[in-house]
C-alpha positions in Angstrom: 148.1 37.5 22.5 147.5 34.2 21.2 150.9 33.9 19.7 152.7 35.2 21.9 151.1 31.9 24.0 151.8 29.6 20.8 155.2 30.1 21.5 155.6 30.2 24.7 153.7 26.3 24.3 156.3 25.4 21.6 158.7 26.1 24.3 157.7 24.0 27.1 157.3 21.2 24.3 160.7 21.6 23.1 162.1 20.7 26.4 159.1 17.6 27.0 157.5 15.3 24.4 154.6 15.9 26.4 153.1 18.8 28.3 150.0 18.3 29.9 147.3 20.7 29.5 146.5 21.6 32.6 150.2 22.3 33.3 150.2 24.4 30.2 147.4 26.2 31.6 148.8 27.1 34.5 152.1 28.2 33.6 150.5 30.6 31.2 148.0 31.6 33.4 144.5 30.4 31.1 142.1 28.0 31.2 142.5 24.4 29.9 139.8 25.4 27.7 142.1 28.1 25.8 145.1 25.4 25.7 142.8 23.2 23.8 141.6 25.9 21.1 145.3 26.9 21.0 146.5 23.7 19.7 143.5 23.1 17.6 
């Protein structure tokens, strides 16, 4: 679910200032495009 993914993205960003979309996509098992759509 998108809201769950957004919370996971926030958790990852809390631990690091910069997290590449590729890293987020790999950790959350989604595409780079999905990550970009979620954060826009």
